[in-house]
Backbone as a printed PyTorch tensor [residue, N CA C, xyz], in Angstrom:
tensor([[[122.4790,  21.3250, -20.9460],
         [123.5640,  22.2960, -21.0980],
         [123.6230,  23.1830, -19.8540]],

        [[124.8070,  23.3590, -19.3000],
         [124.9460,  24.1170, -18.0580],
         [124.7790,  25.5970, -18.3060]],

        [[124.1240,  26.2290, -17.3780],
         [123.8920,  27.6670, -17.4480],
         [125.1960,  28.4040, -17.1630]],

        [[125.6820,  29.2230, -18.1140],
         [126.9490,  29.9360, -17.8940],
         [126.9120,  30.8040, -16.6490]],

        [[125.6960,  31.4050, -16.3900],
         [125.6050,  32.2880, -15.2270],
         [125.7760,  31.4920, -13.9460]],

        [[125.1260,  30.2940, -13.9130],
         [125.2660,  29.4440, -12.7440],
         [126.7020,  28.9380, -12.5900]],

        [[127.3530,  28.6740, -13.7420],
         [128.7310,  28.1880, -13.6920],
         [129.6630,  29.2400, -13.1150]],

        [[129.4230,  30.5180, -13.4980],
         [130.2360,  31.6060, -12.9570],
         [130.0370,  31.7570, -11.4640]],

        [[128.7570,  31.6030, -11.0560],
         [128.4670,  31.7160,  -9.6260],
         [129.1360,  30.6060,  -8.8340]],

        [[129.2210,  29.4250,  -9.4600],
         [129.8430,  28.2880,  -8.7830],
         [131.3530,  28.4390,  -8.7400]],

        [[131.9310,  28.9670,  -9.8500],
         [133.3870,  29.0940,  -9.9290],
         [133.9260,  30.1740,  -9.0020]],

        [[133.1430,  31.2260,  -8.7870],
         [133.6450,  32.3470,  -7.9890],
         [133.9760,  31.9280,  -6.5580]],

        [[133.0610,  31.2850,  -5.8490],
         [133.4320,  30.8320,  -4.5000],
         [134.5700,  29.8380,  -4.5190]],

        [[134.6370,  28.9920,  -5.5200],
         [135.7090,  28.0070,  -5.6140],
         [137.0470,  28.7100,  -5.8150]],

        [[137.0490,  29.7640,  -6.6610],
         [138.2790,  30.5210,  -6.8820],
         [138.7480,  31.2050,  -5.6150]],

        [[137.7790,  31.7640,  -4.8820],
         [138.1420,  32.4100,  -3.6160],
         [138.6960,  31.4010,  -2.6310]],

        [[138.0960,  30.2230,  -2.6070],
         [138.5640,  29.1730,  -1.6900],
         [139.9760,  28.7460,  -2.0420]],

        [[140.2400,  28.6260,  -3.3540],
         [141.5870,  28.2450,  -3.7720],
         [142.6140,  29.3090,  -3.3630]],

        [[142.2140,  30.5680,  -3.5040],
         [143.1260,  31.6590,  -3.1400],
         [143.4140,  31.6480,  -1.6490]],

        [[142.3370,  31.4570,  -0.8620],
         [142.5050,  31.4210,   0.5830],
         [143.3670,  30.2390,   1.0060]],

        [[143.1400,  29.0950,   0.3400],
         [143.9310,  27.9090,   0.6490],
         [145.4100,  28.1530,   0.3450]],

        [[145.6380,  28.8450,  -0.7800],
         [147.0230,  29.1480,  -1.1480],
         [147.7090,  30.0370,  -0.1330]],

        [[147.0090,  31.0590,   0.3890],
         [147.5840,  31.9730,   1.3780],
         [147.8850,  31.2430,   2.6690]],

        [[146.8770,  30.4430,   3.1220],
         [147.0710,  29.6840,   4.3550],
         [148.2000,  28.6870,   4.2080]],

        [[148.2860,  28.1090,   3.0090],
         [149.3430,  27.1380,   2.7740],
         [150.7170,  27.7640,   2.8630]],

        [[150.8290,  28.9830,   2.3310],
         [152.1160,  29.6620,   2.3840],
         [152.4780,  30.0750,   3.8120]],

        [[151.4370,  30.4310,   4.6080],
         [151.6940,  30.7970,   5.9940],
         [152.1390,  29.5940,   6.8110]],

        [[151.4820,  28.4660,   6.5590],
         [151.8120,  27.2570,   7.3060],
         [153.1430,  26.6750,   6.8500]],

        [[153.4520,  26.8220,   5.5890],
         [154.6880,  26.2920,   5.0430],
         [155.4500,  27.4130,   4.3280]],

        [[156.1430,  28.2610,   5.0780],
         [156.8840,  29.3690,   4.4530],
         [157.9870,  28.8420,   3.5480]],

        [[158.4070,  29.6410,   2.6110],
         [159.5040,  29.2200,   1.7270],
         [160.7270,  28.8170,   2.5300]],

        [[161.4460,  27.8360,   2.0460],
         [162.5940,  27.3130,   2.7690],
         [163.6750,  28.3710,   2.9850]],

        [[163.7810,  29.3340,   2.1110],
         [164.8410,  30.3270,   2.2130],
         [164.4920,  31.4630,   3.1760]],

        [[163.2350,  31.5610,   3.6380],
         [162.8350,  32.6910,   4.4670],
         [163.5640,  32.6920,   5.8080]],

        [[163.7570,  31.5430,   6.4260],
         [164.4420,  31.4750,   7.7050],
         [165.9020,  31.9030,   7.5550]],

        [[166.5420,  31.4470,   6.5020],
         [167.9220,  31.8420,   6.2350],
         [168.0080,  33.3410,   5.9950]],

        [[167.0130,  33.8570,   5.2580],
         [166.9990,  35.2900,   4.9790],
         [166.8560,  36.0850,   6.2810]],

        [[165.9940,  35.6290,   7.1580],
         [165.7970,  36.3110,   8.4330],
         [167.0770,  36.2960,   9.2740]],

        [[167.7740,  35.1670,   9.2700],
         [169.0170,  35.0680,  10.0400],
         [170.0650,  36.0290,   9.4990]],

        [[170.2110,  36.0480,   8.1690],
         [171.1990,  36.9280,   7.5400],
         [170.8750,  38.3950,   7.8210]],

        [[169.6050,  38.7600,   7.6480],
         [169.1920,  40.1470,   7.9100],
         [169.4060,  40.4950,   9.3770]],

        [[169.0750,  39.5520,  10.2650],
         [169.2560,  39.7950,  11.6940],
         [170.7120,  39.9910,  12.0690]],

        [[171.5930,  39.1530,  11.5060],
         [173.0210,  39.2660,  11.8150],
         [173.5790,  40.5980,  11.3260]],

        [[173.3220,  40.9300,  10.0700],
         [173.8590,  42.1750,   9.5230],
         [173.1980,  43.3960,  10.1620]],

        [[171.9060,  43.2830,  10.4860],
         [171.2260,  44.3760,  11.1730],
         [171.8070,  44.6070,  12.5530]],

        [[172.0970,  43.4870,  13.2610],
         [172.6960,  43.6010,  14.5850],
         [174.0780,  44.2310,  14.5260]],

        [[174.8780,  43.8130,  13.5350],
         [176.2200,  44.3840,  13.3710],
         [176.1290,  45.8810,  13.0760]],

        [[175.1930,  46.2560,  12.2380],
         [175.0290,  47.6660,  11.8730],
         [174.6180,  48.5060,  13.0830]],

        [[173.6410,  48.0120,  13.8430],
         [173.1590,  48.7630,  15.0040],
         [174.2330,  48.8290,  16.0870]],

        [[174.8490,  47.6770,  16.3850],
         [175.8800,  47.6300,  17.4340],
         [177.0830,  48.4860,  17.0490]],

        [[177.4760,  48.3870,  15.7780],
         [178.5990,  49.1990,  15.3100],
         [178.2800,  50.6800,  15.3770]],

        [[177.0560,  51.0360,  15.0100],
         [176.6620,  52.4430,  15.0630],
         [176.6720,  52.9910,  16.4800]],

        [[176.1860,  52.1760,  17.4260],
         [176.1850,  52.6010,  18.8270],
         [177.6040,  52.7970,  19.3390]],

        [[178.4900,  51.8770,  18.9920],
         [179.8740,  51.9770,  19.4550],
         [180.5860,  53.1770,  18.8420]],

        [[180.3480,  53.4110,  17.5630],
         [180.9660,  54.5750,  16.9150],
         [180.4780,  55.8580,  17.5800]],

        [[179.1700,  55.9320,  17.8230],
         [178.6150,  57.1080,  18.4820],
         [179.1740,  57.2970,  19.8770]],

        [[179.3170,  56.1920,  20.6190],
         [179.8280,  56.2750,  21.9780],
         [181.2830,  56.7300,  21.9910]],

        [[182.0980,  56.1490,  21.1220],
         [183.5100,  56.5240,  21.0910],
         [183.7010,  57.9490,  20.5980]],

        [[182.8650,  58.3820,  19.6600],
         [182.9620,  59.7550,  19.1600],
         [182.6580,  60.7530,  20.2710]],

        [[181.6230,  60.4690,  21.0570],
         [181.2490,  61.3830,  22.1360],
         [182.1410,  61.2320,  23.3570]],

        [[183.0330,  60.2350,  23.3750],
         [183.9780,  60.0800,  24.4750],
         [185.2140,  60.9520,  24.3150]],

        [[185.3810,  61.5660,  23.1750],
         [186.5550,  62.4000,  22.9490],
         [186.4850,  63.6750,  23.7840]],

        [[187.6210,  64.0940,  24.2940],
         [187.6460,  65.3200,  25.0980],
         [187.2170,  66.5280,  24.2750]],

        [[187.5330,  66.4920,  22.9770],
         [187.1230,  67.6030,  22.1050],
         [185.6080,  67.7440,  22.0930]],

        [[184.9190,  66.6240,  22.1370],
         [183.4590,  66.6590,  22.1660],
         [182.9690,  67.1880,  23.5140]],

        [[183.6270,  66.7430,  24.5980],
         [183.2040,  67.1700,  25.9440],
         [183.3100,  68.6790,  26.1080]],

        [[184.4130,  69.2410,  25.6530],
         [184.6300,  70.6770,  25.8700],
         [183.9680,  71.5290,  24.7870]],

        [[183.1930,  70.8880,  23.9000],
         [182.4190,  71.6750,  22.9410],
         [181.3310,  72.4660,  23.6780]],

        [[180.9500,  71.9840,  24.8790],
         [180.1430,  72.7960,  25.7890],
         [181.1310,  73.6380,  26.6000]],

        [[181.0490,  74.9430,  26.4900],
         [182.0990,  75.8010,  27.0590],
         [182.2090,  75.6550,  28.5710]],

        [[181.1330,  75.1880,  29.2410],
         [181.2220,  74.9930,  30.6900],
         [182.3150,  73.9970,  31.0600]],

        [[182.5140,  73.0090,  30.2110],
         [183.4860,  71.9620,  30.5170],
         [184.9320,  72.3990,  30.2800]],

        [[185.1190,  73.5770,  29.6840],
         [186.4890,  74.0620,  29.5150],
         [187.1060,  74.4340,  30.8660]],

        [[186.2670,  74.7440,  31.8470],
         [186.7800,  75.1070,  33.1750],
         [187.4880,  73.9200,  33.8200]],

        [[186.8230,  72.7600,  33.9850],
         [187.5340,  71.6190,  34.5690],
         [188.6170,  71.0550,  33.6570]],

        [[188.4570,  71.2310,  32.3390],
         [189.4680,  70.6970,  31.4200],
         [190.7770,  71.4660,  31.5640]],

        [[190.6830,  72.7720,  31.7340],
         [191.8930,  73.5790,  31.9400],
         [192.5640,  73.2060,  33.2600]],

        [[191.7760,  72.8360,  34.2520],
         [192.3350,  72.3800,  35.5250],
         [193.0600,  71.0500,  35.3530]],

        [[192.4550,  70.1550,  34.5740],
         [193.0740,  68.8500,  34.3130],
         [194.4310,  69.0100,  33.6490]],

        [[194.5530,  69.9560,  32.7320],
         [195.7870,  70.1520,  31.9760],
         [196.9660,  70.5720,  32.8590]],

        [[196.6860,  71.0310,  34.0720],
         [197.7420,  71.4540,  34.9830],
         [198.1840,  70.3410,  35.9240]],

        [[197.6070,  69.1540,  35.7700],
         [197.8960,  68.0600,  36.6890],
         [198.7370,  66.9760,  36.0100]],

        [[199.2780,  66.0890,  36.8420],
         [200.1170,  65.0000,  36.3490],
         [199.2880,  63.9650,  35.5780]],

        [[197.9880,  63.9920,  35.7450],
         [197.1430,  63.0600,  35.0020],
         [197.0240,  63.4420,  33.5250]],

        [[197.3680,  64.6710,  33.2020],
         [197.2810,  65.1040,  31.8070],
         [198.6240,  65.0000,  31.0840]],

        [[199.7030,  65.3730,  31.7920],
         [201.0290,  65.3530,  31.1690],
         [202.0510,  64.9080,  32.2070]],

        [[202.8240,  63.8870,  31.8660],
         [203.8020,  63.3580,  32.8120],
         [204.9360,  62.6900,  32.0540]],

        [[205.9300,  62.2400,  32.7730],
         [207.1250,  61.6780,  32.1290],
         [206.8700,  60.3710,  31.4040]],

        [[205.8340,  59.6360,  31.8360],
         [205.5380,  58.3520,  31.1830],
         [204.6350,  58.5010,  29.9650]],

        [[203.9840,  59.6550,  29.8520],
         [203.1010,  59.8810,  28.7110],
         [201.7540,  59.2030,  28.8270]],

        [[201.4330,  58.6680,  30.0160],
         [200.1350,  58.0040,  30.2290],
         [199.1330,  59.0500,  30.6700]],

        [[198.4640,  59.6750,  29.7110],
         [197.5560,  60.7740,  30.0050],
         [196.1190,  60.2820,  30.1350]],

        [[195.3790,  60.9210,  31.0190],
         [193.9560,  60.6080,  31.2000],
         [193.1190,  61.7160,  30.5670]],

        [[192.1040,  61.3150,  29.8340],
         [191.1830,  62.2630,  29.2380],
         [189.8440,  62.2040,  29.9760]],

        [[188.9200,  63.0690,  29.5870],
         [187.6420,  63.1900,  30.3060],
         [186.9520,  61.8340,  30.4970]],

        [[186.7980,  61.0930,  29.4080],
         [186.0430,  59.8420,  29.4580],
         [186.7380,  58.7720,  30.2840]],

        [[188.0500,  58.8600,  30.4390],
         [188.7700,  57.8470,  31.2070],
         [188.3160,  57.8050,  32.6600]],

        [[187.8770,  58.9390,  33.1720],
         [187.4170,  58.9960,  34.5650],
         [185.9020,  59.1040,  34.6930]],

        [[185.2570,  59.6750,  33.6870],
         [183.8250,  59.9310,  33.8240],
         [182.9430,  58.9620,  33.0470]],

        [[183.4890,  58.2430,  32.0950],
         [182.7010,  57.2250,  31.3870],
         [183.5310,  55.9550,  31.2890]],

        [[184.3880,  55.7290,  32.2740],
         [185.3110,  54.6030,  32.1950],
         [184.5990,  53.2810,  32.4240]],

        [[185.1970,  52.2300,  31.9400],
         [184.7000,  50.8720,  32.1900],
         [185.9030,  49.9500,  32.2720]],

        [[185.7000,  48.8100,  32.8790],
         [186.7710,  47.8220,  32.9200],
         [186.5760,  46.8600,  31.7550]],

        [[187.2210,  45.7050,  31.8230],
         [187.1440,  44.7510,  30.7270],
         [185.9800,  43.7670,  30.8860]],

        [[185.1680,  43.9270,  31.9340],
         [184.0450,  43.0100,  32.1370],
         [182.8750,  43.4250,  31.2510]],

        [[182.1790,  42.4630,  30.6460],
         [181.0730,  42.7940,  29.7330],
         [179.9660,  43.6090,  30.3850]],

        [[179.7150,  43.3760,  31.6750],
         [178.6250,  44.0870,  32.3360],
         [178.8890,  45.5830,  32.4230]],

        [[180.1400,  45.9800,  32.3760],
         [180.4500,  47.3970,  32.4760],
         [180.0490,  48.1700,  31.2250]],

        [[179.7890,  47.4540,  30.1350],
         [179.3090,  48.1500,  28.9440],
         [177.9330,  48.7550,  29.2260]],

        [[177.1360,  48.0460,  30.0470],
         [175.8220,  48.5690,  30.4100],
         [175.9790,  49.8300,  31.2580]],

        [[176.9730,  49.8240,  32.1680],
         [177.2170,  51.0210,  32.9800],
         [177.6630,  52.1750,  32.0880]],

        [[178.5040,  51.8540,  31.1360],
         [178.9950,  52.8690,  30.2040],
         [177.8320,  53.5000,  29.4420]],

        [[176.9130,  52.6630,  28.9900],
         [175.7290,  53.1470,  28.2680],
         [174.8540,  53.9950,  29.1830]],

        [[174.7200,  53.5560,  30.4420],
         [173.9130,  54.2990,  31.4050],
         [174.5030,  55.6800,  31.6560]],

        [[175.8170,  55.7500,  31.7410],
         [176.4770,  57.0370,  31.9490],
         [176.2180,  57.9840,  30.7870]],

        [[176.1300,  57.4160,  29.5900],
         [175.8320,  58.2470,  28.4270],
         [174.4190,  58.8140,  28.5080]],

        [[173.4940,  58.0050,  29.0040],
         [172.1200,  58.4900,  29.1680],
         [172.0760,  59.5900,  30.2290]],

        [[172.8310,  59.3760,  31.3110],
         [172.8600,  60.3660,  32.3820],
         [173.4950,  61.6730,  31.9150]],

        [[174.3300,  61.5850,  30.8990],
         [174.9830,  62.8000,  30.3840],
         [173.9740,  63.7680,  29.7830]],

        [[172.7700,  63.2600,  29.5030],
         [171.7290,  64.1500,  28.9900],
         [171.4300,  65.2650,  29.9850]],

        [[171.6710,  64.9870,  31.2660],
         [171.4790,  66.0130,  32.2930],
         [172.4160,  67.2000,  32.0550]],

        [[173.6310,  66.9010,  31.5930],
         [174.5880,  67.9730,  31.3000],
         [174.1040,  68.8300,  30.1360]],

        [[173.4870,  68.1690,  29.1580],
         [172.9580,  68.9090,  28.0090],
         [171.8350,  69.8420,  28.4580]],

        [[170.9730,  69.3270,  29.3390],
         [169.8810,  70.1530,  29.8620],
         [170.4440,  71.3310,  30.6430]],

        [[171.4810,  71.0470,  31.4540],
         [172.1250,  72.1220,  32.2040],
         [172.7470,  73.1610,  31.2940]],

        [[173.2900,  72.7040,  30.1750],
         [173.8910,  73.6210,  29.2050],
         [172.8140,  74.5250,  28.6000]],

        [[171.6750,  73.9230,  28.2440],
         [170.5870,  74.6950,  27.6350],
         [170.0090,  75.7050,  28.6350]],

        [[169.8630,  75.2580,  29.8840],
         [169.2890,  76.1310,  30.9160],
         [170.2870,  77.1450,  31.4510]],

        [[171.5820,  76.9180,  31.1700],
         [172.6000,  77.8440,  31.6560],
         [172.8690,  77.7020,  33.1400]],

        [[172.7920,  76.4540,  33.6420],
         [172.9710,  76.2090,  35.0740],
         [174.3690,  76.5670,  35.5490]],

        [[175.3860,  76.2300,  34.7490],
         [176.7770,  76.5120,  35.1300],
         [177.5220,  77.1850,  33.9780]],

        [[176.8480,  78.1050,  33.3130],
         [177.4360,  78.6940,  32.1110],
         [178.3980,  79.8420,  32.3980]],

        [[178.5910,  80.1740,  33.6560],
         [179.5840,  81.1960,  34.0200],
         [180.4990,  80.6220,  35.1000]],

        [[181.7200,  81.1500,  35.2160],
         [182.6200,  80.6500,  36.2750],
         [182.0050,  80.7610,  37.6650]],

        [[181.2180,  81.8100,  37.9020],
         [180.5950,  81.9990,  39.2050],
         [179.5570,  80.9100,  39.4890]],

        [[178.7290,  80.6100,  38.4930],
         [177.7280,  79.5510,  38.6560],
         [178.4020,  78.1930,  38.8090]],

        [[179.4770,  77.9930,  38.0580],
         [180.2000,  76.7210,  38.1350],
         [180.7470,  76.5110,  39.5420]],

        [[181.3110,  77.5560,  40.1290],
         [181.8510,  77.4500,  41.4800],
         [180.7490,  77.1540,  42.4900]],

        [[179.5760,  77.7260,  42.2600],
         [178.4710,  77.5140,  43.1890],
         [178.0120,  76.0580,  43.1960]],

        [[178.1230,  75.3880,  42.0570],
         [177.6850,  73.9930,  41.9340],
         [178.8420,  72.9980,  42.0040]],

        [[180.0610,  73.4860,  42.1270],
         [181.2340,  72.6180,  42.0310],
         [181.2050,  71.4750,  43.0510]],

        [[180.9380,  71.7850,  44.2970],
         [180.9420,  70.7450,  45.3330],
         [179.8540,  69.7140,  45.0820]],

        [[178.6820,  70.1610,  44.6570],
         [177.5800,  69.2320,  44.3590],
         [177.9580,  68.2810,  43.2400]],

        [[178.5390,  68.8260,  42.1710],
         [178.9420,  67.9870,  41.0360],
         [180.0580,  67.0320,  41.4320]],

        [[181.0240,  67.5380,  42.2030],
         [182.1450,  66.6980,  42.6180],
         [181.6780,  65.5650,  43.5280]],

        [[180.7970,  65.8710,  44.4590],
         [180.3180,  64.8430,  45.3850],
         [179.5510,  63.7560,  44.6510]],

        [[178.8350,  64.1470,  43.6130],
         [178.1010,  63.1640,  42.8080],
         [179.0680,  62.1760,  42.1470]],

        [[180.1810,  62.6930,  41.6390],
         [181.1830,  61.8270,  41.0090],
         [181.8790,  60.9580,  42.0510]],

        [[182.2240,  61.5380,  43.2010],
         [182.8780,  60.7600,  44.2550],
         [182.0150,  59.5890,  44.7130]],

        [[180.7380,  59.8630,  44.9110],
         [179.8230,  58.8100,  45.3790],
         [179.7140,  57.6870,  44.3560]],

        [[179.6290,  58.0740,  43.0740],
         [179.5160,  57.0540,  42.0220],
         [180.7800,  56.2020,  41.9440]],

        [[181.9290,  56.8450,  42.0580],
         [183.1870,  56.1010,  41.9820],
         [183.3620,  55.1830,  43.1920]],

        [[182.9460,  55.6530,  44.3600],
         [183.0510,  54.8120,  45.5520],
         [182.1720,  53.5740,  45.4300]],

        [[180.9720,  53.7370,  44.8830],
         [180.0610,  52.6070,  44.6950],
         [180.6530,  51.5660,  43.7530]],

        [[181.4560,  51.9940,  42.8090],
         [182.0500,  51.0880,  41.8230],
         [183.4740,  50.6660,  42.1960]],

        [[183.8450,  50.9070,  43.4490],
         [185.1740,  50.5310,  43.9340],
         [186.2700,  51.1820,  43.0900]],

        [[185.9990,  52.4030,  42.6710],
         [186.9750,  53.2030,  41.9120],
         [187.5220,  52.4700,  40.6930]],

        [[186.6420,  51.8300,  39.9360],
         [187.0930,  51.1200,  38.7360],
         [187.7640,  52.0660,  37.7450]],

        [[187.3050,  53.3200,  37.7490],
         [187.9090,  54.3000,  36.8520],
         [189.3900,  54.4680,  37.1640]],

        [[189.7290,  54.4320,  38.4540],
         [191.1350,  54.5510,  38.8560],
         [191.8850,  53.2440,  38.5860]],

        [[191.2290,  52.1340,  38.8870],
         [191.8820,  50.8240,  38.8020],
         [192.1530,  50.3930,  37.3570]],

        [[191.5440,  51.0780,  36.4060],
         [191.8780,  50.7740,  35.0140],
         [193.3500,  51.0710,  34.7240]],

        [[193.9250,  52.0110,  35.4980],
         [195.3400,  52.3490,  35.3220],
         [196.1760,  52.0230,  36.5520]],

        [[195.5630,  52.0840,  37.7200],
         [196.2850,  51.8640,  38.9790],
         [195.6920,  50.6440,  39.6880]],

        [[196.5750,  49.7790,  40.1680],
         [196.1040,  48.5990,  40.8940],
         [197.1190,  48.2580,  41.9790]],

        [[196.6060,  47.9680,  43.1780],
         [197.5000,  47.6810,  44.3010],
         [198.4970,  46.5600,  43.9820]],

        [[198.0100,  45.5340,  43.3070],
         [198.8660,  44.3610,  43.0760],
         [200.0010,  44.6320,  42.1000]],

        [[199.9100,  45.7080,  41.3330],
         [200.9780,  46.0370,  40.3820],
         [201.8870,  47.1540,  40.8900]],

        [[201.6010,  47.6620,  42.0790],
         [202.4250,  48.7460,  42.6230],
         [203.7560,  48.2100,  43.1510]],

        [[204.7870,  48.9820,  42.9630],
         [206.1270,  48.6180,  43.4410],
         [206.4470,  49.4570,  44.6720]],

        [[206.3540,  48.8850,  45.8720],
         [206.5970,  49.6480,  47.1050],
         [207.9910,  50.2640,  47.1570]],

        [[208.9540,  49.6440,  46.4890],
         [210.3280,  50.1560,  46.5250],
         [210.4450,  51.5020,  45.8110]],

        [[209.4790,  51.8100,  44.9600],
         [209.5290,  53.0650,  44.2120],
         [208.5440,  54.0980,  44.7680]],

        [[207.9540,  53.7750,  45.9180],
         [207.0210,  54.6960,  46.5550],
         [207.6360,  55.2910,  47.8150]],

        [[207.1070,  56.4220,  48.2240],
         [207.5190,  57.0180,  49.4880],
         [206.9800,  56.1620,  50.6320]],

        [[207.6620,  56.2130,  51.7540],
         [207.2630,  55.3920,  52.9060],
         [205.8190,  55.6640,  53.3180]],

        [[205.4250,  56.9190,  53.2840],
         [204.0610,  57.2790,  53.6710],
         [203.0430,  56.6500,  52.7250]],

        [[203.3500,  56.6570,  51.4300],
         [202.4420,  56.0560,  50.4440],
         [202.3100,  54.5550,  50.6550]],

        [[203.4210,  53.9020,  50.9410],
         [203.3920,  52.4580,  51.1730],
         [202.4880,  52.1230,  52.3580]],

        [[202.6470,  52.8740,  53.4490],
         [201.8290,  52.6360,  54.6470],
         [200.3540,  52.8820,  54.3540]],

        [[200.0630,  53.9630,  53.6530],
         [198.6700,  54.3000,  53.3290],
         [198.0360,  53.2430,  52.4290]],

        [[198.7700,  52.7890,  51.4380],
         [198.2210,  51.7850,  50.5160],
         [198.0180,  50.4400,  51.2080]],

        [[198.9430,  50.0700,  52.0670],
         [198.7790,  48.8290,  52.8170],
         [197.5620,  48.9110,  53.7340]],

        [[197.3780,  50.0650,  54.3520],
         [196.2110,  50.2570,  55.2110],
         [194.9170,  50.2320,  54.4260]],

        [[194.9390,  50.7970,  53.2050],
         [193.7360,  50.8020,  52.3660],
         [193.3380,  49.3860,  51.9650]],

        [[194.3310,  48.5600,  51.6720],
         [194.0500,  47.1640,  51.3150],
         [193.4440,  46.4270,  52.5020]],

        [[194.0290,  46.6130,  53.6790],
         [193.5460,  45.9290,  54.8820],
         [192.1420,  46.3830,  55.2760]],

        [[191.8720,  47.6750,  55.1130],
         [190.5770,  48.2300,  55.5260],
         [189.5280,  48.1620,  54.4200]],

        [[189.9330,  47.7120,  53.2370],
         [188.9850,  47.6190,  52.1320],
         [188.5490,  48.9660,  51.5870]],

        [[189.4240,  49.9530,  51.6910],
         [189.0910,  51.2790,  51.1690],
         [189.2810,  51.3200,  49.6560]],

        [[188.6110,  52.2660,  49.0350],
         [188.7360,  52.4290,  47.5920],
         [189.4510,  53.7500,  47.2880]],

        [[190.0130,  53.8650,  46.1180],
         [190.9180,  54.9700,  45.7560],
         [190.3460,  56.3560,  46.0630]],

        [[189.0970,  56.5830,  45.6660],
         [188.5310,  57.9270,  45.7330],
         [188.3550,  58.4150,  47.1610]],

        [[188.3840,  57.5160,  48.1320],
         [188.2390,  57.9320,  49.5280],
         [189.4260,  58.7690,  49.9840]],

        [[190.5820,  58.5390,  49.4000],
         [191.7870,  59.2830,  49.7850],
         [192.2750,  60.2380,  48.6960]],

        [[191.8760,  59.9930,  47.4530],
         [192.4490,  60.7500,  46.3370],
         [191.4140,  61.6430,  45.6580]],

        [[190.7450,  62.4630,  46.4440],
         [189.8180,  63.4570,  45.8730],
         [190.6110,  64.6830,  45.4460]],

        [[190.1270,  65.3480,  44.4190],
         [190.7400,  66.6030,  44.0000],
         [192.1070,  66.4700,  43.3650]],

        [[192.3540,  65.3570,  42.6600],
         [193.6750,  65.1730,  42.0490],
         [193.6990,  65.5650,  40.5740]],

        [[192.5260,  65.7620,  39.9920],
         [192.4820,  66.1280,  38.5700],
         [191.8310,  67.4840,  38.3470]],

        [[191.1290,  67.9800,  39.3740],
         [190.4660,  69.2800,  39.2770],
         [190.7070,  70.0580,  40.5600]],

        [[190.1980,  71.2430,  40.6070],
         [190.3630,  72.0900,  41.7860],
         [189.8510,  71.3520,  43.0310]],

        [[190.6800,  71.2070,  44.0590],
         [190.2500,  70.4610,  45.2500],
         [189.1630,  71.1980,  46.0320]],

        [[188.0790,  70.5130,  46.2890],
         [186.9840,  71.1000,  47.0780],
         [186.5220,  70.1350,  48.1680]],

        [[187.2620,  69.0220,  48.3450],
         [186.8230,  68.0460,  49.3310],
         [186.8790,  68.6020,  50.7570]],

        [[187.7110,  69.6210,  50.9670],
         [187.7590,  70.2310,  52.2960],
         [186.4300,  70.8990,  52.6350]],

        [[185.7170,  71.3800,  51.6160],
         [184.3960,  71.9660,  51.8490],
         [183.4120,  70.9060,  52.3090]],

        [[183.5190,  69.7150,  51.7300],
         [182.6720,  68.6060,  52.1490],
         [182.9550,  68.2500,  53.6030]],

        [[184.2360,  68.2050,  53.9540],
         [184.6200,  67.8910,  55.3340],
         [184.1170,  68.9580,  56.3020]],

        [[184.1650,  70.2170,  55.8620],
         [183.6620,  71.3030,  56.7090],
         [182.1590,  71.1910,  56.9030]],

        [[181.4350,  70.8470,  55.8290],
         [179.9810,  70.6840,  55.9320],
         [179.6180,  69.5370,  56.8650]],

        [[180.3750,  68.4280,  56.7530],
         [180.1170,  67.2890,  57.6200],
         [180.3980,  67.6170,  59.0840]],

        [[181.4590,  68.3650,  59.3370],
         [181.7930,  68.7560,  60.7140],
         [180.7270,  69.6880,  61.2830]],

        [[180.2530,  70.6140,  60.4330],
         [179.2110,  71.5430,  60.8750],
         [177.9150,  70.8070,  61.1850]],

        [[177.5980,  69.7960,  60.3700],
         [176.3880,  69.0110,  60.6060],
         [176.4610,  68.2420,  61.9170]],

        [[177.6390,  67.7030,  62.2280],
         [177.8270,  66.9660,  63.4820],
         [177.7140,  67.9080,  64.6740]],

        [[178.2300,  69.1330,  64.5250],
         [178.1690,  70.1170,  65.6170],
         [176.7340,  70.5230,  65.9030]],

        [[175.9840,  70.7580,  64.8250],
         [174.5710,  71.1420,  64.9790],
         [173.7530,  69.9840,  65.5460]],

        [[174.1450,  68.7370,  65.1710],
         [173.4090,  67.5660,  65.6470],
         [173.6380,  67.3220,  67.1250]]])
């Protein structure tokens, strides 16, 4: 007759082995529906995350959001006095059209996202009070403007070309001087911002030209 105590001792390791075998078996052979479940979760998760990012980006692209920082009301009031804000055709440009603009190429979405990350600098400036008064804003105006000009030049003024393009211009409806300038820009490979600084905000490009002339004189 078998000893019950010995039988229990024998069964215990066997039970553990069966359990371990079952776990390993499930790992090696996952349920058939698990892969489908992962795909479904991944697809819906991706849609949720991508949709959330786009909603957040478009919400923060509104001019109302931009001017919620009172510092930005200064350039916004300047924009409202220009033809880019109100004109006979009704084609108005808002803050994001020039400062977070992108073209129709997929790679520009990455640039758009990068610009949003860089906007964190504006938040820091708001907290620190870097340009929280008209006087401080004027002191930094040329620095901020030059930063935008340089970025637009590097991107071949895509922000401008989203609405304006040489190939769609009608020379018959332009002034003779404009026609000559645009033809020269095409031939020389110039980009919009090289000639059209200060068209949406207070012009300060003359200060840049003065600084450059002074630097050449000192050199």
